N, C-alpha and C positions, 0 to 999 in steps of 0.2 A: 503494500500499499505506498503511495507517494505522498509526500508531503502537499499540502492544500496551496494552489497559488498564492502569491501574495498579493492584497487588496490594493487598488489603483491609488492614488491621491484623491481621485475624486470620489471612490466608493469609502476612502476613509472620510472625509470631511462630512459627505450624507450620514453616514453612521455619528458623526460626533454631535451634525446640526440636529441630528434626531434625539441624541440626548440633551442639548442643550433647550430643547422646544420643547422638552419633559412629554415627547410620545410614548416614551417607555422609557424604564430606567435603565441603568446603565447593566443591572444584573440580568436582565433579559437580552439587550441588545446585544452586549461582549460573547456570548455562546452561541446568538445565534447567528452571529458572523464568524464563528471559528476563534474569535481571540478572548484573550483574559481581561477582565474589568482594568487592571492594571492598564495594558496595552490602551484601551478606549482613553482613560482618564491622560495617559501621557501625549496621546493624539490630540483630546482638548486643548493642554497645557503649551504643544507646538502649533495648534491652530490658532493660538489667541497671541503666543508670542508673534508668528508668521503675520497676524492682519495689525498687530502694531508696529512692526517694522514696515509694513506697505503703507500705513498712514502716515508713518516720521517721512516717508520718502526714501527708504532702503531697504525696499522689498528685492525681490530677484531680479525684478526687470532693470529694475535701476541700477544694481551691481554689473548686471550684464552690460549695458549700456556703457558704464565706467570701464570695463573690461575691453568692448570693442575699442573706445575710444583710446586706451593705454596700448594695443596692441598695433592702430593703426600710426600711433604717434613711433613706434617701435618700429615698423616697418618703413616709416619715412626717413627715419633715423639710419637705418640700414640702408635705405636706396642713396644717402649722401655720404657712404662709405664705411658709417661707423655697424660694422655685421654683429653686432653684441645686442641683444635684447635682454634687458634687464629686468629683474624682478623689481614690485613694486616695494617700496619701503612700509 
């Protein structure tokens, strides 16, 4: 018997939202999803942390935009003769 496939981020968010909306208690949601209550509560904390970062303008998309800018700059410097790409400080 194989391991149950991991839940997608959207599935995890749906479970957390169901718990937050009080449709069902965590004690019912978790076993039905094949996870522990502890895992569901950890996902809830991650959900809140990610939302706080997104609202503060530091979400994943913001980080990606910053990284793209850094890489463009590194490529431009490489085109000018400095072939070393430096890690951000």
